Every structure is written in structure tokens, then in C-alpha cells.
C-alpha positions in Angstrom: -82.2 158.3 4.4 -78.8 159.4 5.6 -77.9 158.8 9.2 -75.2 159.6 11.8 -73.2 156.4 12.3 -71.2 155.2 15.3 -68.0 156.7 16.3 -64.8 155.7 14.6 -62.8 152.8 16.3 -59.1 152.4 16.3 -57.8 151.9 12.8 -55.7 153.0 9.9 -57.3 155.6 7.7 -56.5 157.1 4.2 -58.4 159.9 2.4 -59.3 158.8 -1.1 -58.6 161.1 -4.1 -62.0 162.4 -5.3 -60.8 165.6 -7.0 -61.8 164.3 -10.4 -65.4 163.9 -9.5 -68.1 166.3 -10.3 -71.1 166.8 -8.0 -73.8 168.4 -10.0 -77.0 166.9 -8.6 -77.3 164.2 -11.3 -74.2 162.1 -11.2 -74.5 159.1 -8.8 -71.3 157.1 -9.6 -67.9 158.4 -8.6 -64.3 157.1 -8.9 -62.4 156.4 -5.7 -58.9 156.7 -7.2 -57.9 153.4 -5.6 -59.3 149.9 -5.0 -61.2 149.1 -1.8 -62.0 145.6 -0.6 -65.4 146.1 1.0 -68.1 148.8 1.5 -67.6 148.6 5.3 -64.0 149.7 4.8 -65.3 153.2 3.6 -66.2 156.2 5.7 -68.3 158.4 3.5 -69.5 161.9 4.6 -72.1 164.0 2.6 -72.4 167.5 4.0 -71.3 166.2 7.4 -73.6 163.2 7.5 -72.1 159.7 7.6 -73.6 157.5 4.9 -74.9 154.0 5.5 -73.2 151.3 3.3 -75.7 149.3 1.3 -78.4 151.8 1.9 -77.0 155.2 0.9 -74.3 153.8 -1.4 -72.9 150.6 -2.8 -69.3 149.6 -3.8 -68.7 148.3 -7.4 -67.4 144.8 -7.8 -64.0 146.1 -8.9 -63.7 148.1 -5.7 -62.8 151.4 -7.5 -66.2 153.1 -7.7 -69.1 154.0 -5.3 -72.7 154.6 -6.4 -74.9 156.9 -4.2 -78.6 156.1 -3.9 -79.3 159.9 -4.3 -77.1 162.1 -6.4 -75.1 164.6 -4.3 -76.1 168.2 -4.9 -73.9 170.7 -6.8 -71.3 172.0 -4.5 -72.0 169.3 -1.9 -69.3 168.7 0.8 -68.1 165.2 0.2 -65.2 163.3 1.7 -64.4 159.6 1.5 -61.9 157.8 3.7 -60.7 154.1 3.6 -60.5 152.3 6.9 -57.8 149.8 6.1 -57.4 147.7 9.2 -57.0 147.6 13.0 -54.2 149.3 14.9 -53.7 148.5 18.5 -56.9 146.5 18.9 -59.7 144.9 16.9 -62.2 146.7 14.7 -65.4 145.8 16.5 -68.9 146.0 15.2 -72.1 145.3 17.1 -74.2 143.5 14.5 -77.5 143.6 16.4 -79.3 141.8 13.5 -77.4 143.7 10.9 -75.4 142.0 8.1 -71.6 142.1 8.1 -70.5 142.1 4.4 -67.2 140.3 3.8 -66.5 140.7 0.1 -66.6 143.2 -2.7 -69.9 142.3 -4.3 -71.7 141.9 -1.0 -72.8 138.2 -1.4 -70.7 136.8 1.4 -71.7 137.9 4.9 -72.3 137.1 8.6 -75.6 137.9 10.3 -77.0 137.5 13.8 -80.7 137.7 13.1 -81.7 135.7 16.1 -80.4 135.7 19.6 -77.7 133.1 20.1 -77.6 132.2 16.3 -75.1 133.2 13.6 -75.8 132.6 9.9 -73.0 132.5 7.3 -73.8 133.3 3.7 -71.2 132.5 1.0 -71.7 133.5 -2.7 -75.3 134.4 -2.0 -76.3 131.1 -0.5 -77.1 130.3 3.2 -74.6 127.6 3.9 -73.9 127.4 7.6 -75.7 128.1 10.9 -74.1 128.1 14.3 -75.9 128.0 17.7 -74.8 127.2 21.2 -75.3 123.5 20.7 -74.9 122.8 17.0 -73.3 123.6 13.7 -75.8 123.0 10.9 -74.9 122.5 7.3 -77.9 123.8 5.4 -79.8 122.2 2.5 -78.0 122.3 -0.8 -74.6 122.6 0.9 -72.0 119.8 0.7 -69.9 119.0 3.8 -66.5 117.7 2.6 -63.7 116.1 4.7 -60.4 116.6 2.9 -57.8 113.9 2.7 -55.8 113.7 5.9 -58.5 115.2 8.0 -60.2 113.3 10.8 -63.7 113.3 12.3 -63.6 112.4 16.0 -66.6 111.5 18.1 -65.5 112.3 21.7 -69.0 112.8 23.1 -71.7 110.4 24.2 -73.9 110.5 21.1 -74.9 107.3 19.4 -74.7 108.6 15.9 -73.9 111.5 13.7 -77.6 112.2 13.5 -80.1 112.1 10.6 -78.4 113.2 7.4 -78.5 112.5 3.7 -76.1 110.1 2.0 -76.3 109.9 -1.8 -79.8 111.2 -1.8 -81.1 108.7 0.8 -82.7 110.4 3.7 -82.9 109.2 7.3 -79.7 107.3 7.2 -77.9 106.8 10.4 -74.4 105.6 11.3 -74.5 103.7 14.5 -71.2 103.9 16.4 -72.0 103.1 20.0 -73.4 99.6 19.1 -70.8 98.5 16.6 -67.3 98.3 18.1 -64.8 98.4 15.2 -67.7 98.3 12.7 -70.4 100.5 11.2 -74.2 100.3 10.6 -75.9 102.5 8.0 -79.6 101.7 7.8 -83.1 102.8 8.5 -86.0 101.1 10.3 -89.2 100.1 8.6 -90.6 103.6 9.3 -87.5 105.5 8.2 -86.3 105.8 11.7 -82.8 105.5 13.1 -81.3 102.0 13.5 -82.8 99.5 15.8 -80.3 97.0 17.2 -80.0 94.6 20.1 -77.8 95.0 23.1 -74.4 94.8 21.6 -72.3 94.3 24.7 -69.5 92.3 23.0 -70.1 92.4 19.2 -67.2 93.6 17.1 -66.1 93.9 13.5 -69.6 94.0 11.9 -70.6 96.0 8.8 -74.2 96.6 8.0 -75.5 98.7 5.1 -79.1 98.8 4.0 -82.8 99.0 5.1 -83.5 96.8 8.2 -80.1 95.1 8.3 -78.8 93.5 11.6 -81.8 94.7 13.6 -81.6 92.1 16.3 -77.8 91.4 16.6 -76.5 90.9 20.1 -73.0 89.4 20.3 -72.3 88.1 16.8 -68.9 89.2 15.4 -67.4 89.9 12.0 -70.6 89.7 10.0 -71.2 91.6 6.7 -74.7 92.5 5.7 -75.4 94.7 2.6 -78.9 95.0 1.1 -82.5 95.2 2.2 -83.2 92.9 5.2 -79.8 91.2 5.1 -79.1 89.3 8.3 -82.2 90.9 9.7 -82.7 88.3 12.4 -79.0 87.7 13.4 -78.3 87.5 17.1 -75.1 85.6 17.9 -74.0 84.2 14.5 -70.4 84.7 13.4 -68.5 85.3 10.1 -71.6 85.5 7.9 -71.7 87.4 4.6 -75.0 88.4 3.2 -75.2 90.6 0.1 -78.3 91.3 -2.0 -81.9 92.4 -1.9 -84.9 90.7 -0.4 -83.3 89.4 2.8 -80.3 87.2 2.0 -79.8 85.2 5.2 -82.7 87.1 6.6 -83.8 84.4 9.0 -80.3 83.5 10.2 -80.0 84.0 13.9 -77.3 81.7 15.3 -75.8 80.3 12.1 -72.2 81.0 11.3 -69.8 81.0 8.4 -72.6 81.2 5.8 -72.2 83.1 2.5 -75.3 84.4 0.7 -74.9 86.5 -2.4 -78.0 87.3 -4.4 -81.7 88.2 -4.0 -83.2 86.0 -1.3 -80.2 83.7 -1.1 -80.4 81.4 2.0 -83.5 83.3 2.9 -85.0 80.9 5.4 -81.9 79.4 7.0 -81.7 80.1 10.7 -79.3 78.1 12.9 -77.4 76.3 10.1 -73.8 77.0 9.3 -71.2 76.8 6.5 -73.7 77.0 3.6 -72.7 78.9 0.4 -75.4 80.3 -1.9 -74.6 82.5 -4.9 -77.3 83.6 -7.2 -80.9 84.7 -7.0 -83.1 82.5 -4.8 -80.3 79.9 -4.2 -80.8 77.6 -1.2 -83.8 79.8 -0.5 -86.0 77.0 0.9 -86.7 76.1 4.5 -83.2 74.9 5.3 -83.6 73.0 8.5 -80.4 71.3 9.6 -78.7 71.2 6.2 -75.1 72.4 6.3 -72.0 72.5 4.1 -74.0 72.9 1.0 -72.8 74.9 -2.0 -75.3 76.2 -4.5 -74.4 78.5 -7.4 -76.9 79.6 -10.0 -80.4 81.1 -10.4 -82.7 79.0 -8.1 -80.1 76.3 -7.5 -81.0 74.0 -4.6 -84.1 76.0 -3.7 -85.7 73.1 -1.8 -82.8 71.8 0.4 -83.9 71.2 4.0 -81.9 68.7 5.9 -79.5 67.6 3.2 -75.7 68.1 3.8 -72.6 68.3 1.7 -74.4 68.9 -1.6 -72.6 70.7 -4.4 -75.1 72.2 -6.9 -74.0 74.4 -9.8 -76.2 75.7 -12.6 -79.6 77.3 -13.3 -82.2 75.4 -11.3 -79.8 72.5 -10.7 -81.0 70.2 -7.8 -84.2 72.2 -7.8 -86.2 69.6 -5.9 -83.5 68.1 -3.7 -84.6 68.2 0.0 -83.0 65.6 2.2 -80.4 64.1 -0.2 -76.8 64.3 0.9 -73.4 64.2 -0.7 -74.8 64.9 -4.2 -72.9 66.7 -7.0 -75.2 68.3 -9.6 -73.4 70.5 -12.2 -75.2 71.9 -15.2 -78.4 73.7 -16.0 -81.3 71.7 -14.6 -78.9 68.9 -13.6 -80.3 66.5 -10.9 -83.7 68.1 -11.0 -85.5 64.8 -10.3 -83.5 64.1 -7.2 -85.3 64.6 -3.9 -84.0 62.2 -1.2 -81.3 60.3 -3.0 -77.7 60.6 -1.9 -74.2 60.2 -3.3 -75.2 60.9 -6.9 -73.2 62.7 -9.6 -75.0 64.4 -12.5 -72.9 66.5 -14.9 -74.3 68.1 -18.0 -77.3 70.1 -19.1 -80.4 68.2 -17.8 -78.2 65.3 -16.7 -80.5 63.6 -14.2 -81.6 60.4 -12.3 -84.4 58.0 -13.3 -86.2 58.4 -10.0 -86.3 60.9 -7.1 -84.8 58.4 -4.5 -81.9 57.1 -6.5 -78.5 56.8 -4.8 -75.0 56.1 -6.1 -75.9 57.0 -9.6 -73.5 58.7 -12.0 -74.8 60.6 -15.1 -72.6 62.5 -17.5 -74.0 64.1 -20.7 -76.8 66.1 -22.1 -80.3 64.9 -21.1 -79.0 61.6 -19.7 -80.3 59.6 -16.8 -78.9 56.9 -14.6 -80.3 54.6 -11.9 -78.9 53.4 -8.6 -75.3 52.0 -8.9 -75.3 52.8 -12.6 -72.8 54.9 -14.5 -74.3 56.3 -17.7 -72.6 58.7 -20.1 -73.0 60.0 -23.6 -76.2 61.7 -24.9 -79.8 60.9 -25.0 -80.3 58.0 -27.5 -76.6 57.1 -27.5 -75.9 55.7 -24.1 -72.9 54.0 -22.7 -73.5 52.6 -19.2 -72.0 50.4 -16.6 -73.8 48.7 -13.7 -71.7 48.6 -10.6 -71.3 45.3 -8.9 -68.6 43.0 -7.7 -67.9 42.0 -11.3 -68.8 45.3 -13.1 -68.8 45.1 -16.9 -69.1 47.7 -19.6 -72.1 47.2 -21.8 -73.3 48.8 -25.0 -76.5 48.3 -26.9 -76.0 45.7 -29.7 -79.5 45.4 -31.0 -79.6 44.8 -34.7 -82.5 47.3 -35.0 -80.1 50.1 -34.2 -77.5 49.2 -36.9 -77.0 49.6 -40.6 -74.3 48.9 -43.2 -73.5 45.6 -41.6 -70.6 43.5 -43.1 -68.0 41.0 -41.9 -65.0 42.3 -40.2 -61.9 41.2 -42.2 -59.0 41.6 -39.7 -58.1 38.2 -38.3 -55.3 35.8 -37.7 -52.7 37.4 -40.1 -53.3 40.8 -38.5 -53.1 39.4 -34.9 -49.9 37.5 -35.8 -48.2 40.7 -36.9 -49.0 42.5 -33.6 -46.3 42.7 -31.0 -47.4 42.6 -27.4 -45.1 44.5 -25.0 -44.5 45.3 -21.4 -43.5 48.9 -20.6 -43.3 51.7 -18.1 -44.5 55.3 -18.6 -42.0 58.1 -18.7 -42.5 60.9 -16.3 -44.7 63.6 -17.8 -42.0 66.2 -17.2 -39.9 64.3 -19.7 -42.5 64.7 -22.5 -42.0 67.4 -25.1 -43.4 70.7 -23.8 -45.6 71.0 -26.9 -47.5 67.9 -25.9 -50.9 68.4 -24.3 -50.1 66.1 -21.4 -46.8 67.7 -20.5 -46.6 68.6 -16.9 -43.4 69.8 -15.4 -44.4 68.8 -11.8 -46.0 65.4 -12.5 -43.9 62.3 -12.6 -46.7 59.6 -13.1 -46.2 56.2 -11.5 -43.1 55.3 -13.4 -42.5 52.0 -11.5 -45.7 50.2 -12.6 -45.2 47.7 -15.4 -47.9 48.0 -18.1 -48.9 45.7 -20.9 -50.1 46.7 -24.4 -49.1 47.7 -27.9 -47.0 50.2 -29.6 -49.5 52.3 -31.6 -47.1 52.9 -34.5 -46.6 49.1 -34.9 -50.3 48.6 -34.8 -50.7 51.0 -37.7 -48.0 49.1 -39.7 -49.9 45.8 -39.2 -53.2 47.6 -40.1 -51.8 49.0 -43.3 -50.4 45.6 -44.2 -53.5 43.4 -43.7 -56.6 45.6 -43.7 -58.8 45.8 -46.7 -60.1 49.2 -47.8 -63.2 48.6 -45.6 -61.3 47.4 -42.6 -58.7 50.2 -42.8 -60.8 52.3 -40.5 -60.2 50.3 -37.3 -61.5 51.7 -34.0 -58.6 50.1 -32.1 -56.2 52.6 -33.6 -56.5 56.4 -33.9 -54.5 59.6 -34.4 -55.2 62.9 -32.7 -54.9 66.3 -34.2 -51.6 66.7 -32.5 -50.2 63.6 -34.3 -50.3 61.5 -31.1 -51.3 57.9 -31.8 -53.6 55.9 -29.6 -54.9 52.3 -29.2 -58.2 51.1 -27.7 -57.4 47.6 -26.5 -61.0 46.5 -26.0 -61.4 46.8 -29.8 -58.8 44.1 -30.4 -61.3 41.5 -29.1 -63.1 41.5 -32.4 -60.1 40.6 -34.6 -59.0 38.1 -31.9 -62.4 36.4 -32.2 -61.9 36.4 -36.0 -58.5 34.8 -35.5 -59.9 32.1 -33.2 -62.5 31.3 -35.8 -59.9 31.0 -38.5 -57.8 28.7 -36.3 -60.8 26.7 -35.4 -61.5 26.2 -39.1 -58.0 25.1 -39.8 -58.1 22.6 -36.9 -61.3 21.1 -38.2 -59.7 20.7 -41.7 -56.6 19.0 -40.2 -58.8 16.7 -38.1 -60.7 15.7 -41.2 -57.5 15.0 -43.1 -56.2 12.8 -40.3 -59.4 10.8 -40.1 -59.3 10.2 -43.9 -55.8 8.6 -43.5 
């Protein structure tokens, strides 16, 4: 129903050209003759009655036509004026619960439906609400801070309030308790962060459910993931990343690194341990420090052991009190429990008993005992027992051998060998294409060495070796053409030469006795 509106305020007005319109009681849409930005910029009179925008008429999206709710009668008195702007003062409007339309199609507006509350609608959606104490970004709306802009907290509030980050609800950013740091987390019930009395803590970063809930004065810690550093109080410089509470029991320990699900889960006051991988060093660490464990379930049982280096899937799995051990390879050192100073390198390289010390094992599925160096592979073992007169030993049991025949190289071969003294060239004088070239290494060039010239050994071998003996383990040639000698292999032809000389001596003695 038409109504008499408010009086006209200060403004600029223009009568719109409507001479081409026909008012016949049926037409409802009429041309304005110019473009208007908003329905509220029109003053429409029908037979002396001011029409209500939005109720009695609407403005087309192109701003050049109006449509009446009821068709003006034939011969009706119509005039339309545009209110283009303010002159000499603002164009005021008392909303009183009404909607102020701000655009052509009427989907952007300001309303004051409730006392002391203003609602902003943009493109048909309720986006923003203002009250005396708050500005609320409504559901479905994204709050964006452009590059170069700054958000400043100059009040006394502890946080930015409950919000949504990446779809996670009840996420709080604690500012008051983290000097030069940040905490983004929820409590067990989805509540805001629970922290200790952070009177001096600085430089901490915590992200995840129940992280850093008890911290008091610890500095420069990083906790990312469910329950990470949950019990930390005064510890410093710790890094915990992963699910299921990495470093979750750590309270006073410092300089620990735990990356992976449950890594260093039960360590509390220990320091300087590094655990990378799911369930690494996850046992009841009680005093053990300076351990490094990398790999799924590596070093899971360590308690008081120090200075262990454990790398590989389930390597050092049962080691508890052992110290100074190095286990590298999947399942390496799995038997070890309390032994110390052992080295096991290779898949399933291990010790013969759980309390072995000073054992060295290198190779697949190999074992060694105390003071024994064993390398090779299972069933083909080379070992050395360490003592004051350590010797290399190899199995020589006839039951392990085949194709046995006499070795032919003897006195003639030995006589054609030249023994030499020499000094090594610096490695940086080697041809660059050699594998052992090193531009920074000079070797110990002053030490006088003793041995053979490999090329000369090959000449003697070609001269004296039978077809069978031509494959001599004391000489070899690599793929790069480099020739090598293994001097321990010359013991065999030397024994052969001694035997030949012994035979000659016996023959000479017999001749002398005959005379």
C-alpha cells in the first residue's frame, strides 16, 4: 500500500524523463531515461503519494527501469526524481529496523534489526555483525588479512578467541603465555589451551592437541602433533614432531629431538637424545643420554645406556643398559642388551650373546663375540680375535674344500720378484680420473714402505705360472686398470720355495756324504 514518506533532506535532485511511458492501468514497467544506482536514490510520486522503494516499486539491475507493484491507472499523475547526493550536509536516514539497500540489485545492505547491533549483508549473504563490544565474522565468511596488513593486540585478552582454522574448531592462539612464541591447541575436552605459569618462557612454538600443557619456564621448544611435549615444564631447546606424544613425558630434559609417532615417548629428565622414526627410543629411558636412533622401532628398549648410535629398522631393539654401541642396518645388534663398545654393521649383523662387549661384526647375518672382529657373510666368515698378538685366521678344514691340487709357484717365481722400498705420492698428485684422487689429501708421504711393484709381479707370474697357477690371488687388476698385490698371499709360494731349497740341500748333503 502506498504511503506518505519522510520529508526531503538536503540533496541534489533531477527530474527523470518519463514522457515516453504510457500509463494505461496495465503496464507496470517504465523507462527512466537514465541510469540510477539504487532504489533509494529515487523519489517516486503517484497521484501525489510518495512510493515506498522495495514495496511499491523495484529498480531493475541495469538501473534504467522501475517496476510498480500495482500498474498506475490511465491518466495517473506520475513524477520521478533522482536524488543524486548530498549538498551542504549528509543525507541521513533513520533505519529503525529498516534495511538500507546499497546496490542496484538490492542484495547488499545495512540493517539495524536489534538495538545496538548492525548487520551487513553483501551479495545476499549475512557476512558481518557489529555490536558495542565485538565485530563478528559470520559462518561461511572468510576473514582475510592482505599482505602488508598487521593485526595488533593492544588489549588485555589472552587470545583471539575461539575460531576455526582449516576446519578445526575450538582452536586458540595463546599470546599472553608465550612471549615471542605461539600456541595453537585444544584441551582434552575441546577447550582453550591449558598452560602453566609462564613467567619467563620465551621462543616456544606449540601446535596440536594437548601440546605443552604444563610448561613453566622452558625456552625455545617446538612441539607439533598430538600430545607433543605434553609434560614439559623447564626443559630447553627440545623438538618434538609427530603423533602419539613424541617426548610426551619430557619435563626437564633439554636438547632432545623426537620426530615420529611416539618417538622418545617415555623420556622425562634426559637430554641430548635424538630419535627419528616411529616408536624410536620409545622405552622407559631412565638416565640414558646422547643416544641417536633412526628407523622404525630402533632402540625401543634403551633405559640407562648412553652414547649409542642405532640406525635401521628395529636395530638395537633389545638394548637397554649397553653403552657406546654402534648398530647400523635392519635388525643389527638385536641380541645386544647390556653389552658395550660393540659395532654391528649390516642387515642382521649381530652378537653371539646379549652381554658381549668389544665385538665387531660386519656383514649380512654375521655374529661376533667379545674381542672378536668378524666380517663376510653367514657361512663364509673371516674373523680375528683381539689379543696382544692378534692374528688373522680363516677356516682351513678340508671338509670345506674341493678341487685341491699342488700350488706350482715356487723358487723360480720368488727369485724373479723384486722387493722394494718406497714412499707414497700425495693423493693430489694422482691422475684426477683415479678413484683415490683427492685434491686436499697428501697422505703420509714421509713413511718408507716395503713391498712389490704390481706390474713386476705380473711379469714374473706370466713367466713362471702354469695355466692353473696363472690365477694367483697375490695379484689382481681392478676395472679401472689399477693393479694390486696382496702380500699375505706370497707366503704360499715362499713356503714352496723353501721346500724346493730344502730338497736341494738334502741332495747336496747326500752327494757330499758319498764322496
